[in-house]
C-alpha positions in Angstrom: -0.3 0.0 -0.3 1.1 3.5 -0.6 0.9 6.0 1.9 -1.2 9.3 1.1 0.6 12.1 1.4 -0.8 14.6 4.3 -0.4 18.3 3.5 2.1 20.0 6.4 0.0 22.1 8.8 1.7 25.3 9.0 2.3 27.0 12.3 -0.3 29.9 13.2 2.8 32.0 14.5 5.0 31.4 11.5 2.2 32.5 8.9 1.3 35.8 11.3 5.0 36.6 11.0 5.4 36.1 7.7 2.1 38.3 6.9 3.3 41.0 8.8 6.8 40.9 7.1 4.9 41.0 3.8 2.6 43.8 5.4 5.5 46.0 6.6 7.8 45.8 3.1 5.0 45.5 0.5 3.6 48.8 2.6 7.2 50.6 2.4 7.7 50.0 -1.2 4.6 51.6 -2.0 5.1 54.8 0.2 8.1 54.6 -1.4 6.9 54.7 -5.2 4.3 57.2 -4.3 6.5 59.5 -2.5 9.2 59.3 -5.2 6.4 60.2 -8.0 4.7 62.2 -6.3 7.3 64.5 -5.0 10.0 64.0 -8.3 7.0 64.8 -11.0 7.3 68.6 -10.6 10.8 68.4 -10.9 10.9 66.8 -14.2 8.5 68.9 -15.6 10.4 72.2 -14.3 13.6 71.6 -14.0 15.7 74.2 -12.6 13.1 75.7 -10.5 13.4 75.0 -6.6 10.4 74.0 -5.7 9.0 74.1 -1.7 8.9 70.1 -0.7 7.4 70.4 2.9 8.5 68.6 5.4 12.2 67.6 4.9 12.6 68.4 1.3 12.4 65.8 -1.6 14.9 62.6 -0.3 13.5 63.3 3.4 9.8 63.3 2.1 10.7 60.2 0.3 12.3 58.5 2.9 9.6 59.1 5.4 6.7 58.4 2.9 8.8 54.6 2.8 8.8 54.7 6.7 5.0 55.9 6.9 4.1 53.4 4.0 5.7 50.5 6.1 3.8 51.2 9.4 0.6 51.4 7.5 0.9 48.3 5.9 2.0 46.4 9.6 -0.7 47.8 11.1 -3.0 46.3 8.0 -1.3 42.9 8.2 -0.9 42.8 12.1 -4.4 41.1 12.8 -5.3 38.0 11.6 -8.9 39.1 10.8 -8.7 41.2 7.4 -11.6 43.8 8.4 -9.8 44.3 11.5 -6.6 45.0 9.7 -8.4 47.2 6.9 -10.4 49.6 9.7 -6.8 50.4 12.3 -4.6 50.9 8.8 -7.8 53.4 7.4 -7.7 54.9 11.1 -3.9 55.5 11.4 -3.7 56.7 7.9 -5.9 59.5 8.7 -5.5 60.3 12.3 -1.8 61.6 11.6 -3.3 64.3 9.1 -6.0 65.5 10.9 -3.7 65.9 14.2 -1.1 67.8 12.3 -3.9 70.0 10.8 -5.3 70.9 14.0 -2.3 71.3 16.1 -2.0 74.9 15.4 -5.8 76.0 16.1 -6.3 77.8 19.4 -9.7 75.8 20.6 -9.9 73.9 23.4 -9.6 70.5 23.3 -13.5 69.4 23.6 -13.4 71.4 20.4 -10.7 70.0 18.8 -11.7 66.5 18.7 -15.3 67.2 17.6 -13.5 69.2 14.7 -11.4 65.9 14.4 -13.9 63.5 14.7 -16.3 65.3 11.9 -13.4 65.6 9.6 -12.0 62.4 10.3 -14.6 59.8 9.9 -15.8 60.4 6.6 -12.0 60.6 5.4 -11.0 57.3 7.1 -14.4 55.4 5.4 -12.6 56.5 2.0 -9.5 55.4 2.8 -11.2 51.9 3.7 -10.8 51.0 -0.3 -7.4 51.5 -0.6 -6.0 50.1 2.9 -8.9 46.9 1.0 -6.8 47.0 -1.8 -3.6 46.5 0.6 -4.7 43.6 2.4 -5.6 41.9 -0.2 -2.3 41.8 -2.2 -0.7 40.7 1.5 -3.0 38.0 1.8 -2.7 37.0 -1.8 1.5 36.5 -1.0 0.8 34.7 2.6 -1.8 32.4 0.9 0.8 31.6 -2.2 3.8 31.3 -0.4 4.1 27.4 -0.3 1.7 26.8 -3.6 4.1 25.6 -6.3 3.0 28.7 -8.2 4.9 31.0 -10.7 6.8 34.0 -9.6 4.1 35.9 -11.8 1.3 34.8 -10.3 2.8 35.7 -6.8 3.7 39.0 -8.3 0.7 39.6 -10.0 -1.2 41.3 -6.9 1.7 43.7 -6.1 2.5 44.8 -9.2 -1.2 45.7 -9.9 -1.2 47.9 -6.7 2.3 49.4 -7.6 0.7 50.5 -10.6 -2.5 52.2 -9.1 -0.2 53.8 -6.6 2.3 55.5 -9.4 -0.9 56.7 -11.1 -2.2 58.3 -8.1 0.7 60.0 -7.7 1.2 61.1 -11.4 -1.6 63.3 -10.6 0.3 65.2 -8.0 1.5 67.1 -11.3 1.0 70.8 -11.1 -1.4 72.1 -13.9 -0.2 73.7 -16.7 -1.2 77.5 -14.8 0.8 76.2 -12.5 4.0 75.6 -14.5 3.7 78.7 -16.5 3.5 81.1 -13.4 6.2 78.9 -11.7 8.5 79.6 -14.4 7.7 83.1 -14.9 8.0 83.7 -11.0 11.6 82.3 -11.2 12.6 84.2 -14.1 11.4 87.1 -12.3 13.4 86.5 -9.0 16.4 85.6 -10.9 16.0 89.4 -13.0 15.7 90.9 -9.6 18.3 89.0 -7.6 20.6 90.7 -10.8 19.6 94.0 -10.6 21.9 96.6 -9.2 19.4 99.4 -8.4 15.4 99.4 -8.2 15.1 101.1 -11.4 16.5 97.7 -12.6 13.9 96.0 -11.4 10.8 94.1 -12.7 7.8 95.9 -12.5 5.9 93.6 -10.1 8.8 93.8 -7.7 9.1 97.8 -8.2 5.5 98.3 -7.1 5.6 95.8 -4.0 2.6 96.8 -1.6 4.9 96.3 1.4 8.5 95.4 1.6 11.6 96.5 -0.7 12.9 93.3 -2.5 16.8 94.8 -2.5 16.6 94.7 1.1 14.9 91.8 1.6 15.4 89.2 -0.7 18.3 86.6 -0.4 19.6 84.2 -3.4 18.4 81.0 -2.6 14.3 80.3 -2.4 11.6 78.0 -2.8 8.6 78.4 -4.7 5.0 77.3 -3.8 2.1 77.5 -5.8 -1.4 77.4 -5.0 -5.0 78.6 -5.5 -6.2 77.4 -2.1 -7.7 80.0 0.7 -6.1 82.5 -1.4 -8.7 85.1 1.1 -5.5 84.7 3.6 -4.2 87.3 1.0 -7.1 89.4 0.6 -5.7 92.6 0.1 -3.6 91.4 -2.8 -6.7 90.2 -4.8 -8.6 92.2 -7.3 -12.4 92.3 -7.1 -12.8 90.5 -10.1 -12.0 87.2 -12.1 -11.8 85.4 -8.7 -11.7 81.9 -9.9 -8.8 82.7 -12.2 -6.6 83.5 -9.0 -3.9 82.0 -7.6 -0.5 82.6 -5.9 3.1 81.8 -5.7 4.5 81.9 -2.2 8.4 82.6 -2.4 10.3 81.5 0.8 14.0 83.1 1.0 16.5 81.1 3.6 17.1 84.3 5.0 13.6 83.7 6.8 11.6 86.6 4.6 8.8 85.4 2.3 7.4 87.0 -1.0 3.6 86.6 -2.2 2.6 87.1 -5.5 -1.1 86.8 -6.3 -1.7 86.6 -9.8 -5.2 87.3 -11.2 -5.1 85.5 -14.3 -1.8 83.9 -16.2 -1.5 87.1 -18.7 -2.1 89.5 -15.6 1.0 91.4 -13.4 1.0 89.8 -10.2 0.4 91.9 -7.0 3.0 91.0 -4.7 4.2 92.0 -1.0 6.5 91.0 1.5 4.8 89.4 4.8 4.8 86.2 6.8 3.1 83.7 5.4 -0.5 82.9 7.1 -1.6 79.6 7.8 -4.6 78.0 5.4 -6.0 76.3 8.2 -8.3 78.9 9.7 -7.4 80.1 13.6 -10.8 79.8 14.6 -12.8 77.6 12.7 -16.6 78.0 13.0 -17.8 75.6 15.7 -21.5 76.2 17.4 -21.5 78.2 20.4 -23.6 75.5 21.7 -21.3 73.0 22.2 
């Protein structure tokens, strides 16, 4: 008689350890790819222009993205339950952003908690599909680890996920309007930095609403384009064509900052030296009844 081979029973502890390792590595790889593309794509399309990339600059952000992705992957893979892992990773992915956004708001803790819940719960729900995709890829690698399948089959899920992440990251590219204004602002600054006197400055740097370019500017700077919360610069905004407005924020390495509000792509900007106000309102509206 021939003995029928019995499949070896897997050690649950080893399976858990392997799943968590795969989760951390896959999450780190996804974070690396996302931040490498999202942080680098604008540099590729705007060569030579010093872009503002907080909080750690290009390579620092890429390293931080890989670390954060690895932590999310580990959280997602840690529980045996797929549902629990997905929920925990979704909450973790949003919590840091919410806490960071609320950190500078001068409000009582009770109101901050309410604001955090109101903002965080819907965003967490939106993150669930992404975390489900991550856990699906992790589970696929775990299920096939001892299965006699080809490498292509094992890597199919992670590669699909990497391609989707790369596609999403590519949407970080500044639009044509932003690229045009950033290039124009950089050219303006370069012309201003070589000017010997005020008469040689570009017109927008001669007619500043506040500050003196020759006195306040320095050779090293970064540029940020934004069309978000432009009422921070309300005194620089003309009363027409609000939908066309955008701003370029110049941060000099000497601590000075220059805001240039562009009413339109072909319109001369209104510029002023001043501290850059936060995009987060200092006192968000919360009913006094709380």
